[in-house]
N, C-alpha and C positions, 0 to 999 in steps of 0.2 A: 504495498499500500505505501501512499505518497503520506508526505508530512507539508502541514501546514504550520505558518508564521503569522501571527497580525499583532500589531502595537496598537495601543489608545492611549491618547498621551492629556493632558491639558495646557500645554505649553510644545510649540514643534521641538523635537526629540532626533535624534539620530538613534538608528538599530541596528549601528555597525557591530556590537558587543553581541546581542542575539545573532543577527545573520552571519557571523564568522562561525558560531557551533551548527545551523542550519546547512552552511555552503560545505563542512565536513560531512556533513549526512547525505551529500550528493553524489556518493561515488567512494568516498573513503572510511566513514565509520559507520556507514551507512549504505542500503542497495539501490537507492533513491539516485540511479546514474541516466536516466533518459527524458532529460533537461532540467530546467528551473525558469522561475521569472518571480521577478521583484516589484510590487506599486507602490510609488508614494502620491497621499492626496495633496495638492496645492489646490485652497479653496473648492473651485465646480470643475475641476480638470485634474489631471495625473500626468505624474512621470513616472515611466514603465520603462523596465529590464526584462528582454528575455532570452535563454542559449536554451539550443536543442543539447548542446553538449551539458558533461556532468560538471554542478558546483565547484566541484573539488578541484578541479582543472580549468574553468570557464576563466578568462581575462577578465570577460564583462563581470563576472563577481570577484576578482579582483578588485576593479573600480569601484565597485558598492563599497565592497568592505576597507575601503580605504577611502573613500569622497565621503564626508559626514553632511548627506543631504535631511535634510529636519521637516518632520510631519506629525500632527497630531495623529494621521492613520495612516497603515501602514499595513501590505497586506504578502504575503511572501508563499511561493509555495516550491517545493524538489519534487519532482515525479519518478516514480517508480510504473512504468507503462503495460495498462492488463486492458486496454481496452483503447485503438485509436495506436497508429504507427508514433516512432519518434520522430518527431517534426517539431517547427519553429509554430506553425498553426494549432498543435494540441498542446503548449505549453500553457500553464495556469499562471498567473492569474488572469482573467478574462474581462476584458473591459463592454461596455455598451452605453450608449445615452438612455437616460429617464430623465423627463421635465429640465432638460436642459442642465441636466447633470452628468457628472460620469457615476457609472456602478462601475463594480470589481469584485470577482467571485474565485474563489478557488475552494476546492471541492477532496476529500479522498474517500476511496469507496467504491463499490458499484451497484449500480442501479438496474436492476431486472426491468425489459419491459418498457425504459421512457422512451424511447424513442418511437414508440409508440401512443404517446399524448400528444394532443395537437398544440401547433403553432400556427399563429396568425400573424404574428409582426417581425418578431425575431426569429433570425435562423442563424444554425452554429455555419462557423465556417472552417474547424476542423471534422474531427470524425470520433471526440472522444461522448462519453455518455453526460458526463460532466460538464461540456459548456452547451449540450444539447439541454440538461436541467436548468442552469443558467437562463436560457434562450425563454424555458418555460416560466421562471419565476417571472422574468422583468413582464413576459407577454399578460403574465393571470396580473399583474399590479396594472401593467398601464389601461386595460378591460377594466379593473374595477376601479380604478382612479382616474379617470381622462383629466385631472389636475392634482398636483401632488396633495396627500391629505396632512390630515396634522398627525404628529408622529406615534400618540396612540392608535389611532387608527391604523395607520403603518405597519404598526408593529405587530399588533394583534392580525392584520393581513402576512406578514412574511411567516409569523409563528405558525398559522394554517397551515402556509404552503409546505415549509420545513417539516410538520409531520406527515403530512401527505407524502414527502418524498423519502422520510423514515419508516414508513409501511414497504415499500419497496426493493427496500436494500439498506447497504450502509451509509450514509448520510452524514460524515463529519465536514462542516463545512464555514467558511466566513463570508459576509457579503456587506459588504459598507458602500455608503457615497459618500461618506469622509465625515461626516456628522458622526455616525454613529457605526460602531460596528455589532452584526446580526450574526451568531454562531450557533451551530447544528453539532449535538451529539451523538452520535448513536453509539457509539462505545470507547472511543479514544479520546480526550481532549482534556487538556489541563491552564491554568493559567496562575499567574502570580502579578501581587500588585505591591509596587515600590515607592511609597511615601517616607514624607521625613519621620524621625531620623531614618538617612538610609544608610546602609553597612557596605560592605567588598563582597562580590560573588565570584565565583568561578565558573567554568563553563565543565560541561563533561565530555566535551566531542575536542575539548583543543587546553592546551598547557597557555590560557590566558586570564586574567584576571583584573577586574576594574573596582576600583571604590567610587561607587557613587557618590559618597559625600562630597566630592571633590568634582565630580562633574554636572550637581544638582544643586536649585536654589529649595532654600525650606518651603517653597510654595507647589512644587514639582510633584506631580503624581501620574505616575507610566504603569499600565497594565501590559503583559506580555501573556500570549494565546500561544497554545504549542500542543503538537501531538503529542510530545515525549517533553517530561523538564528537559528542560535547555542546560540548569546548573546545580549542583551537585552539596551547597553549603546554604542554598535558600529552600524554604518552606512552600511546596507548589499545593495550589487547590487543584485538586482530581476532579472534572466534571462528570454529575451521574450520567448512566446513562440514559438516551431517550431526552436529552433535555435542551433546554434554548435559551440562550444568553443575549444579553443586549449589554455592551457598554458603550460609554462616552467620555470623555473627557477624561479617559485615565481611570474608569471606575466601572466596576459591575452596579449597571442600575436595576435590572430587573431580570429574573430568574426563575423557571417553570418547567416541569419535569410533565412527560403525558407519556 
């Protein structure tokens, strides 16, 4: 299966520390060698990097690890192909426009029969069941809400769609339009929230340590979401199976199980 990485923060923050661990799992400490991608939100638009080569070897991934791009919302993914060939168009995260804003999606798992579900407006470019599911999600939101709804109505609609998708397979996923990160956990997802007082953290997959007290202000708040814990000296929250979570400005603001 693939691995996910997300970040929600209350101030623009760089994700280089966490991405260093994810990149290692893309073919070195993990089997996810079939491409990778990362998307940084900048207001209503995104800055995206994708590469079909293993992230542990990718020069583009090296650039991302060294270049301190700051964002309040980030989604990244390393791929182990099971549906769809290894190619650039099949690399997550995927992006589509809805209500004049970029939406971004990444997924791990398999969704049996998803390509029989109807699409009305959006179409996949690649051949993965993940991108097809993303097109279905955005299609459903576009049909239900011709204009952008308030956050509570939107959250409920996404929660219902995610629940339906979990019923046909493994649906661990991250979806965002830059303000909120909506997460689905079928069976493997975790997160950690870092607020003052900040401490030191050491990566599981790399000989790298950072003292967040030296990199942050007392008002900063950052949540990292991942398939598996990225650090070995911090306490990560393991998400319940079949749960739906919403993050905003570095905090978990909603959580439901179904």
